[in-house]
C-alpha positions, 0 to 999 in steps of 0.5 A: 861633904866632899866625901858626901858628894863624891859617895853620891857620885859613886852611886851614880856611876854604879847605878848608871853602869848596871842599868846600861849592862842590864840593857847589854844583857837583855839584848844578849838574852833576846838573841840566845833564846830565839836561838836556843827555841829555834834549835829546840824546834827541831828535835824531840822533847822526852819529858812526861809534864805530870811529873817533871820540870824539865826534859831532854832533848836528843834526836827523834830517832833516838826514841826509845821504841825505835831503839829496843834491844840495839846498840847505840848511842844518844847524845842529848841534853837538859832542857833547864841548862843544857848539859850535855851527855851522851847516853850509850846503849851495849847490847851484850856482855856485862862492859862495865864502861869506864870510857867512851872514845871517839877515833878518826882515821887519822888515829887521833882521839878523844875521850869521855868518861862517864857521869855516873856507873852503868846502869843495867837492865834487863829482859827475856832476850838479852842485856843492855847495859846504859852509860851516861859521859859528860861531853862537851862542844869539843866532842862536836868540833872534832866530828865536825872536823873528820869523817869516818869516825869510829865509836868504842865504848871501852869497860873494865871486862872489853870494849864493844863499837858503837855505830857512827852513822852521818845522821849520828853524827848530825845528830851530835853536831844539833844537841851540842849546838842547841847545849851551847844556847840554853848552857849561855842562855842560863848564863845570860839569865843568872847575870840579868838577876844580878844586876837587877840586885845590883840596880835595886841597892843602888836606887835604894842608896841615892 
């Protein structure tokens, strides 16, 4: 009888903890969702509603039609889960890029690695090598802390400099902030679902 009472008490404790956790998570999720929505409103969503469930956020200035034939980088984040990447579009001879380096005037730098091999696009006017690099908030922190940053794409066949203006720096920071908010939202949604599962489980054992 004592064991039964103890088990019943334990269930009530676990249920109370799960309900409290859900209440706290709901509050954080509302804040995170509102922040992500606000940040997303400042960026362009590249998405084909007919074929894609989720799109990609980046600054409007990087839309493809505005940058045909140019060498540039594009910070972007997935609408689905906040995956943060920086895509480079290099116009010129083959590089086979394997590293993207951000170097400050004091010599410090951060490097990013590609998520896959470069994708090559060719037309009558030249060749473009597109490479996606996995990024993190560390890159944005580096950009915030330094000025006159030089961006270099390094490959098996040499290296090339990528233009990086104040507008590029601002866009990178905006995308990084949105990526962080989206990632937090995704994590909180998963936590909420787990808490709901626990609540349902313990309510069924009362």
